[in-house]
C-alpha positions as CSV (number, residue, x, y, z in Angstrom):
1,X,31.7,5.4,-14.0
2,X,32.9,2.4,-15.7
3,X,30.5,-0.5,-16.1
4,X,27.5,1.6,-15.3
5,X,24.7,3.4,-17.1
6,X,24.0,7.1,-16.4
7,X,20.3,7.4,-16.0
8,X,19.9,11.1,-15.3
9,X,21.7,14.3,-14.4
10,X,24.0,14.1,-11.4
11,X,22.9,17.4,-10.0
12,X,21.9,16.8,-6.4
13,X,20.4,18.9,-3.7
14,X,23.7,20.3,-2.5
15,X,23.0,23.6,-4.2
16,X,21.9,26.7,-2.4
17,X,18.4,26.4,-3.8
18,X,18.0,22.9,-2.3
19,X,19.5,23.7,1.0
20,X,17.3,26.8,1.3
21,X,14.2,25.9,-0.7
22,X,12.0,28.6,-2.0
23,X,8.3,28.6,-0.9
24,X,6.1,27.7,-3.9
25,X,3.0,29.6,-4.6
26,X,0.1,27.2,-4.9
27,X,-2.3,29.6,-6.5
28,X,-4.3,32.5,-5.2
29,X,-7.7,32.3,-3.7
30,X,-10.5,34.6,-4.7
31,X,-9.7,38.1,-3.5
32,X,-12.0,39.7,-0.9
33,X,-13.5,42.8,-2.3
34,X,-14.3,45.7,0.1
35,X,-18.0,46.4,0.2
36,X,-19.4,49.8,0.8
37,X,-21.6,50.3,3.8
38,X,-21.4,49.5,7.4
39,X,-20.6,45.9,8.2
40,X,-20.3,44.8,4.6
41,X,-19.6,41.1,4.0
42,X,-17.7,39.2,1.3
43,X,-16.6,35.6,0.6
44,X,-12.9,35.0,1.3
45,X,-10.4,32.3,1.4
46,X,-8.7,31.9,4.8
47,X,-5.0,31.1,4.7
48,X,-3.5,29.0,7.5
49,X,-1.1,26.1,8.1
50,X,-1.0,22.4,7.7
51,X,-3.8,21.4,5.3
52,X,-4.1,19.6,2.0
53,X,-4.8,22.7,-0.1
54,X,-8.3,21.6,-0.9
55,X,-7.1,18.3,-2.5
56,X,-9.4,15.4,-1.8
57,X,-8.2,12.0,-0.6
58,X,-7.2,9.7,-3.4
59,X,-9.3,6.7,-4.4
60,X,-9.4,3.9,-1.9
61,X,-8.2,6.3,0.8
62,X,-9.5,8.0,3.9
63,X,-7.9,11.3,4.7
64,X,-5.2,10.6,2.1
65,X,-4.2,7.2,3.7
66,X,-5.1,3.7,2.6
67,X,-7.5,1.9,4.9
68,X,-5.7,-1.4,5.5
69,X,-7.7,-3.6,7.8
70,X,-6.4,-6.6,9.5
71,X,-8.2,-10.0,9.8
72,X,-10.2,-9.2,12.9
73,X,-11.4,-5.8,11.6
74,X,-12.7,-7.5,8.5
75,X,-14.4,-10.3,10.4
76,X,-16.0,-7.9,13.0
77,X,-17.2,-5.1,10.6
78,X,-17.3,-6.7,7.2
79,X,-19.2,-9.9,7.9
80,X,-22.8,-10.4,9.2
81,X,-23.5,-12.6,12.2
82,X,-24.9,-15.5,10.1
83,X,-21.7,-15.5,7.9
84,X,-19.5,-15.5,11.1
85,X,-21.5,-18.4,12.5
86,X,-20.9,-20.4,9.3
87,X,-17.3,-19.5,9.2
88,X,-16.7,-21.0,12.7
89,X,-17.8,-24.4,11.3
90,X,-14.2,-25.0,10.0
91,X,-11.4,-26.0,12.4
92,X,-8.7,-24.2,10.4
93,X,-10.7,-20.9,10.6
94,X,-11.2,-21.2,14.4
95,X,-7.5,-21.9,15.0
96,X,-6.4,-19.0,12.7
97,X,-8.8,-16.6,14.4
98,X,-7.6,-17.7,17.8
99,X,-3.9,-17.1,16.9
100,X,-4.8,-13.6,15.8
101,X,-6.4,-12.7,19.2
102,X,-4.7,-10.4,21.6
103,X,-2.8,-12.2,24.4
104,X,-5.4,-11.6,27.1
105,X,-8.2,-12.6,24.8
106,X,-6.5,-15.9,24.1
107,X,-7.2,-16.9,27.7
108,X,-10.6,-18.1,26.5
109,X,-8.7,-21.3,26.1
110,X,-9.6,-21.9,29.8
111,X,-13.2,-22.2,28.7
112,X,-12.6,-24.6,25.8
113,X,-13.9,-27.7,27.7
114,X,-16.6,-25.9,29.6
115,X,-20.1,-26.6,28.4
116,X,-21.9,-24.3,30.9
117,X,-21.6,-20.5,31.1
118,X,-18.9,-19.0,33.3
119,X,-19.7,-16.0,35.7
120,X,-18.2,-12.7,34.6
121,X,-16.8,-12.3,38.1
122,X,-14.7,-15.4,37.6
123,X,-13.4,-14.0,34.2
124,X,-12.4,-10.8,35.9
125,X,-10.1,-12.7,38.2
126,X,-8.0,-13.9,35.3
127,X,-5.9,-10.7,35.3
128,X,-4.7,-8.2,37.9
129,X,-6.5,-4.9,38.4
130,X,-3.8,-2.9,36.6
131,X,-4.7,-4.8,33.4
132,X,-8.4,-4.1,33.6
133,X,-8.3,-1.7,30.6
134,X,-6.6,-4.3,28.4
135,X,-9.1,-6.9,29.6
136,X,-12.0,-4.7,28.6
137,X,-10.5,-4.2,25.1
138,X,-10.1,-7.9,24.8
139,X,-13.7,-8.4,25.9
140,X,-14.9,-6.1,23.1
141,X,-12.9,-8.0,20.6
142,X,-14.4,-11.3,21.7
143,X,-17.9,-9.9,21.6
144,X,-17.3,-8.3,18.2
145,X,-16.1,-11.7,16.8
146,X,-19.0,-13.4,18.5
147,X,-16.6,-15.8,20.1
148,X,-18.5,-15.6,23.4
149,X,-22.0,-14.5,24.2
150,X,-23.5,-12.9,27.4
151,X,-25.6,-15.3,29.4
152,X,-27.8,-14.9,32.4
153,X,-27.0,-17.5,35.2
154,X,-29.5,-18.7,37.8
155,X,-30.0,-16.0,40.3
156,X,-29.6,-13.2,37.8
157,X,-25.8,-13.3,37.7
158,X,-24.2,-12.3,34.4
159,X,-22.0,-14.8,32.7
160,X,-20.4,-15.6,29.3
161,X,-20.4,-18.8,27.2
162,X,-18.1,-19.6,24.2
163,X,-19.6,-19.9,20.7
164,X,-20.6,-23.6,20.4
165,X,-19.2,-24.1,16.9
166,X,-16.0,-22.2,17.7
167,X,-15.5,-24.2,20.8
168,X,-16.1,-27.6,19.2
169,X,-14.0,-26.9,16.1
170,X,-11.1,-25.3,18.0
171,X,-11.0,-28.6,20.0
172,X,-10.7,-30.5,16.7
173,X,-8.0,-28.2,15.5
174,X,-6.0,-28.7,18.7
175,X,-6.4,-32.4,18.4
176,X,-5.0,-32.4,14.9
177,X,-8.1,-33.4,13.1
178,X,-8.4,-32.6,9.4
179,X,-8.6,-28.9,8.8
180,X,-11.3,-29.1,6.1
181,X,-14.4,-29.8,8.1
182,X,-14.6,-33.0,6.1
183,X,-12.3,-34.5,3.5
184,X,-9.2,-32.3,3.2
185,X,-8.2,-31.0,-0.3
186,X,-4.6,-31.8,0.5
187,X,-5.2,-35.6,0.6
188,X,-5.7,-35.7,-3.2
189,X,-2.1,-34.5,-4.1
190,X,-0.7,-38.1,-3.9
191,X,-3.0,-39.1,-6.8
192,X,-1.1,-36.8,-9.2
193,X,2.2,-38.5,-8.8
194,X,5.6,-36.7,-8.7
195,X,5.7,-33.2,-10.3
196,X,8.2,-32.9,-13.2
197,X,8.2,-29.2,-12.7
198,X,8.5,-29.2,-8.9
199,X,9.5,-26.0,-7.1
200,X,11.8,-25.9,-4.0
201,X,11.6,-23.4,-1.2
202,X,14.1,-20.9,-2.6
203,X,12.3,-20.8,-5.9
204,X,9.0,-20.2,-4.2
205,X,10.6,-17.4,-2.1
206,X,11.9,-15.7,-5.3
207,X,8.5,-16.1,-6.9
208,X,6.7,-14.5,-3.9
209,X,9.2,-11.6,-3.9
210,X,8.9,-10.8,-7.6
211,X,5.1,-10.6,-7.5
212,X,3.7,-10.1,-11.0
213,X,0.9,-7.8,-10.0
214,X,3.4,-5.3,-8.4
215,X,5.5,-5.3,-11.6
216,X,2.3,-4.7,-13.6
217,X,1.4,-1.7,-11.4
218,X,4.8,0.0,-11.8
219,X,4.5,-0.4,-15.6
220,X,7.0,-3.1,-16.3
221,X,6.7,-4.1,-19.9
222,X,7.3,-7.8,-19.2
223,X,4.5,-8.1,-16.6
224,X,1.0,-9.1,-17.7
225,X,-2.0,-10.0,-15.6
226,X,-5.5,-11.3,-16.3
227,X,-8.2,-9.0,-17.4
228,X,-10.2,-9.8,-14.2
229,X,-7.3,-8.9,-12.0
230,X,-6.7,-5.6,-13.9
231,X,-10.3,-4.7,-13.4
232,X,-10.0,-5.5,-9.7
233,X,-7.1,-3.1,-9.4
234,X,-9.2,-0.4,-11.1
235,X,-12.2,-1.0,-8.8
236,X,-9.9,-0.9,-5.7
237,X,-8.7,2.5,-6.8
238,X,-5.1,1.3,-7.2
239,X,-5.1,1.9,-10.9
240,X,-7.2,3.9,-13.3
241,X,-8.2,3.4,-17.0
242,X,-9.5,6.3,-19.1
243,X,-10.7,6.2,-22.7
244,X,-9.9,2.6,-23.2
245,X,-6.2,3.1,-22.5
246,X,-4.1,0.7,-20.5
247,X,-4.5,1.1,-16.7
248,X,-2.1,3.4,-15.0
249,X,-1.2,3.7,-11.3
250,X,-3.1,6.1,-9.0
251,X,-1.9,7.9,-5.8
252,X,-3.5,5.2,-3.7
253,X,-1.5,2.6,-5.8
254,X,1.7,4.4,-5.0
255,X,0.9,4.1,-1.3
256,X,-0.1,0.5,-1.8
257,X,3.4,-0.4,-3.3
258,X,5.1,0.9,-0.2
259,X,3.1,-1.2,2.2
260,X,4.5,-4.3,3.9
261,X,2.4,-7.2,5.2
262,X,-0.7,-5.0,5.2
263,X,-0.4,-5.1,1.4
264,X,-1.6,-8.8,1.4
265,X,-4.8,-8.2,3.5
266,X,-5.6,-4.9,1.6
267,X,-5.6,-6.7,-1.8
268,X,-7.4,-9.8,-0.5
269,X,-10.1,-7.8,1.2
270,X,-10.6,-5.7,-2.0
271,X,-11.1,-9.0,-3.9
272,X,-13.6,-10.3,-1.4
273,X,-15.5,-7.0,-1.4
274,X,-15.5,-6.6,-5.2
275,X,-15.4,-10.1,-6.6
276,X,-16.7,-12.2,-3.7
277,X,-20.3,-11.2,-4.1
278,X,-21.1,-14.0,-6.5
279,X,-19.1,-16.6,-4.6
280,X,-19.4,-18.3,-1.2
281,X,-17.5,-16.0,1.1
282,X,-17.2,-18.7,3.8
283,X,-15.7,-21.1,1.4
284,X,-13.1,-18.6,0.2
285,X,-12.1,-17.5,3.7
286,X,-11.9,-21.1,4.9
287,X,-9.6,-21.9,1.9
288,X,-7.4,-18.9,2.9
289,X,-7.0,-20.2,6.4
290,X,-6.3,-23.7,5.1
291,X,-3.4,-22.2,3.1
292,X,-1.9,-20.7,6.3
293,X,-1.6,-24.3,7.7
294,X,0.0,-25.8,4.5
295,X,3.6,-26.9,4.2
296,X,6.1,-24.7,2.4
297,X,7.5,-26.5,-0.6
298,X,4.7,-29.1,-0.9
299,X,2.3,-29.3,-3.8
300,X,-1.4,-29.5,-3.4
301,X,-4.1,-30.7,-5.8
302,X,-7.0,-28.6,-7.2
303,X,-9.2,-31.7,-7.6
304,X,-12.6,-31.2,-5.9
305,X,-12.4,-27.5,-5.8
306,X,-15.4,-25.4,-6.7
307,X,-15.5,-22.9,-9.4
308,X,-15.3,-20.0,-6.9
309,X,-12.1,-21.5,-5.4
310,X,-10.6,-22.1,-8.8
311,X,-11.3,-18.5,-9.7
312,X,-9.8,-17.3,-6.3
313,X,-6.7,-19.4,-7.0
314,X,-5.8,-17.0,-9.7
315,X,-4.4,-14.8,-7.0
316,X,-1.3,-16.6,-7.9
317,X,-0.4,-13.4,-9.7
318,X,0.0,-11.7,-6.3
319,X,2.4,-14.4,-5.1
320,X,0.2,-16.3,-2.7
321,X,0.5,-19.5,-4.6
322,X,2.6,-20.8,-7.5
323,X,0.7,-22.4,-10.4
324,X,2.7,-23.2,-13.5
325,X,-0.3,-22.7,-15.8
326,X,-3.8,-21.5,-15.2
327,X,-5.2,-25.0,-15.9
328,X,-2.5,-26.8,-13.9
329,X,-3.8,-29.5,-11.6
330,X,-1.5,-28.6,-8.7
331,X,-0.2,-25.5,-6.9
332,X,2.4,-24.6,-4.3
333,X,1.5,-22.2,-1.4
334,X,4.2,-19.6,-0.9
335,X,5.5,-18.1,2.3
336,X,3.2,-15.2,1.9
337,X,0.1,-17.5,2.0
338,X,1.4,-19.3,5.1
339,X,2.1,-15.9,6.8
340,X,-1.4,-14.7,6.0
341,X,-2.9,-15.8,9.3
342,X,0.1,-16.9,11.4
343,X,-0.6,-14.6,14.3
344,X,1.0,-11.3,15.3
345,X,4.2,-12.9,16.7
346,X,4.5,-15.9,14.4
347,X,4.5,-14.2,11.0
348,X,7.4,-15.5,8.9
349,X,9.7,-12.9,7.5
350,X,9.0,-11.7,4.0
351,X,11.3,-13.0,1.2
352,X,14.2,-10.7,0.6
353,X,13.7,-8.9,3.9
354,X,17.5,-8.5,4.4
355,X,18.4,-4.8,4.1
356,X,20.1,-3.6,1.0
357,X,19.9,0.2,1.1
358,X,22.6,2.7,2.1
359,X,21.7,6.4,2.5
360,X,24.5,9.0,2.6
361,X,24.3,12.6,3.9
362,X,24.8,13.9,0.4
363,X,21.3,12.6,-0.5
364,X,22.5,9.6,-2.5
365,X,21.0,6.2,-2.2
366,X,23.0,3.0,-2.9
367,X,20.8,0.0,-3.4
368,X,22.5,-3.3,-3.6
369,X,19.8,-5.2,-5.5
370,X,19.0,-6.5,-9.0
371,X,15.3,-6.7,-8.3
372,X,13.3,-4.7,-10.9
373,X,10.5,-4.2,-8.4
374,X,12.7,-2.8,-5.6
375,X,14.4,-0.5,-8.2
376,X,11.0,0.7,-9.4
377,X,10.0,1.4,-5.8
378,X,13.1,3.5,-5.1
379,X,12.4,5.4,-8.3
380,X,9.0,6.5,-6.9
381,X,10.7,9.1,-4.7
382,X,14.2,9.6,-6.1
383,X,16.0,10.1,-9.4
384,X,18.0,7.1,-10.7
385,X,21.6,8.1,-11.7
386,X,23.5,4.9,-12.4
387,X,22.8,1.2,-12.7
388,X,25.2,-1.7,-12.3
389,X,24.5,-5.5,-12.3
390,X,23.9,-5.5,-8.6
391,X,23.9,-1.9,-7.6
392,X,21.7,1.2,-8.3
393,X,22.7,4.7,-7.4
394,X,19.9,7.2,-6.9
395,X,19.5,10.8,-5.7
396,X,16.9,12.2,-3.4
397,X,16.0,15.6,-4.8
398,X,13.4,18.3,-4.0
399,X,11.5,17.6,-7.2
400,X,11.5,13.9,-6.8
401,X,10.2,14.1,-3.2
402,X,7.5,16.6,-4.1
403,X,6.4,14.5,-7.1
404,X,6.1,11.5,-4.8
405,X,4.0,13.6,-2.3
406,X,1.8,14.8,-5.1
407,X,1.1,11.1,-6.0
408,X,0.1,10.4,-2.4
409,X,3.3,9.0,-0.9
410,X,3.8,10.7,2.5
411,X,7.0,11.5,4.4
412,X,6.2,8.6,6.8
413,X,6.0,6.1,3.9
414,X,9.3,7.2,2.4
415,X,11.2,7.1,5.7
416,X,9.6,3.8,6.7
417,X,10.7,2.3,3.3
418,X,14.3,3.4,3.7
419,X,14.5,2.4,7.4
420,X,13.0,-1.1,7.0
421,X,15.3,-1.9,4.0
422,X,18.4,-0.4,5.5
423,X,21.7,-2.3,4.9
424,X,22.9,-4.2,8.0
425,X,25.9,-1.9,8.3
426,X,23.6,1.2,8.4
427,X,21.1,-0.5,10.6
428,X,23.6,-0.6,13.4
429,X,23.7,3.2,13.5
430,X,21.5,5.3,15.8
431,X,19.5,6.8,14.2
432,X,19.4,4.5,11.2
433,X,18.8,7.3,8.7
434,X,21.0,10.5,8.8
435,X,19.0,13.3,10.4
436,X,20.0,15.5,7.5
437,X,18.0,13.4,5.1
438,X,14.9,13.0,7.3
439,X,14.8,16.7,8.2
440,X,15.2,17.9,4.6
441,X,12.5,15.5,3.3
442,X,10.2,16.8,6.0
443,X,10.9,20.4,4.9
444,X,10.2,19.5,1.3
445,X,6.9,18.0,2.4
446,X,5.9,21.0,4.5
447,X,6.5,23.2,1.4
448,X,3.4,21.6,-0.1
449,X,1.3,21.6,3.0
450,X,2.1,25.0,4.5
451,X,-1.3,26.5,3.5
452,X,-4.9,25.5,4.3
453,X,-7.7,26.9,2.3
454,X,-11.2,27.1,3.7
455,X,-14.4,29.1,2.9
456,X,-15.5,32.0,5.1
457,X,-17.5,35.3,5.2
458,X,-15.6,38.6,5.7
459,X,-17.0,41.5,7.8
460,X,-15.1,44.8,7.4
461,X,-15.5,48.6,7.1
462,X,-16.9,49.0,10.6
463,X,-17.6,52.6,11.5
464,X,-16.3,52.3,15.0
465,X,-14.1,50.0,17.1
466,X,-17.0,49.4,19.4
467,X,-19.2,48.0,16.6
468,X,-16.4,45.7,15.6
469,X,-15.8,44.4,19.1
470,X,-19.5,43.8,19.7
471,X,-19.9,41.7,16.6
472,X,-16.6,39.9,17.1
473,X,-17.5,38.9,20.7
474,X,-20.9,37.6,19.5
475,X,-19.2,35.5,16.8
476,X,-16.7,34.2,19.2
477,X,-19.4,33.2,21.7
478,X,-21.2,31.3,18.9
479,X,-17.9,29.5,18.1
480,X,-18.0,30.6,14.4
481,X,-15.1,33.2,14.5
482,X,-12.3,32.1,12.1
483,X,-10.1,35.1,12.0
484,X,-9.9,38.7,13.4
485,X,-7.7,41.7,12.8
486,X,-8.7,44.4,15.3
487,X,-6.3,47.0,13.9
488,X,-8.0,46.9,10.5
489,X,-11.5,46.1,11.9
490,X,-12.1,43.0,9.9
491,X,-13.2,39.5,10.9
492,X,-14.0,36.2,9.2
493,X,-16.8,33.8,10.2
494,X,-17.7,30.4,9.0
495,X,-20.4,30.1,6.2
496,X,-22.6,28.2,8.6
497,X,-22.4,30.9,11.3
498,X,-22.9,33.8,8.9
499,X,-26.8,33.9,9.0
500,X,-26.8,34.1,12.9
501,X,-24.1,36.8,12.9
502,X,-25.9,38.7,10.2
503,X,-29.2,38.7,12.1
504,X,-27.5,39.8,15.2
505,X,-25.9,42.7,13.4
506,X,-29.2,43.8,11.9
507,X,-30.8,43.9,15.3
508,X,-27.8,45.7,16.7
509,X,-28.1,48.4,14.0
510,X,-31.8,48.9,14.6
511,X,-31.4,49.2,18.3
512,X,-28.7,51.8,17.9
């Protein structure tokens, strides 16, 4: 093709082997040897469906998936009650937490100007009976965040009262008082004068989209991050470094690259967990919430910031803020920082959220983009064929999909990535992605997960069918029977249930 560069062979999955994929052998388990004697036992590997083949979850994952908590999950389970109480001493924090509450939980605004406890019976009248389940869930959220406390009223009635600091500072936030709990850091920007290197909103959006840290993770030669940030990526399990070599991406890192807004909170929470031990956690979280109330396109001064905040400000490499140099006296919050705690319905769209991907039934992907990051993401699960100034052509193949799955990228992640970045023309279709593509990718994934390996103990060579049925029924009653083959008189039990089954069989032999 004229004007383009061929990046790889054009052989696509239209061949017979791709349409009808052969099942791969993933290795053989230890063979079960027949043992002489009545009721002999042997260790075996049981073959079934739908497992991970003995592969453990990648670093930073649980069950093979990244644990990406939201703001409330982190506040409820990651912070102690004293830290939460201190955190509610800042109006910006209180308003941000309130905006993230479920709709029913936000009705605590009715108690904002109540100094005395409110009976729980009165709270129950706020919603209809059919919404009692949702109200109970909202009550658990409020209790977990310590936003209200149980209180006993005169006469033994049960009531609730708002957290005093949260109530007072939420009032201040609603009245428009300075969000700093004192002198606001944004007031000092005027002392610096006009910025000769000012950035407008489009420039900040481009900077937030082309996050340096993501380029570093995909191995872009032009991307460089600080040593502290590289160590943080290793500690979070997103990258690994062996033998003093440069860090390389892990399976958890591949999943991380395909996340959307959860990517922000996952990285920040990893920073707070790994690097926040030596800093004031309340100060850092309060600064984050202050950023969410900043003005896009306006510069802010670093004067008066503590050392922990200046260190935290180096998250500029992730695109939260723009700072021309590390020692620059001003910075610009980006749209990502403002969207960090904007509430579930008020989150601004991510930069570059307009769709640009077309997927055809011949397994080809046409991506109308010149973003190196987006191209690198597409290359995670496809083979790049051609590249033009504003167009990339890629091919989804069996090998590329299975290589992505081996690196921890699931079918759901791949389909979600293609669907959320679909071109407006393709987005009008129903379904958005061709079923041929989604079904074939699912089949390629099932090729790797068709077997499940587990340990067990084999009983075979029974002298009679009656002996086999007696022992099988006993194992089934204990709930330890894994597999049975009556015609061949063999059965498999769990290793934990083997001692009980063995004792029963010895008693059975002596009695007979």
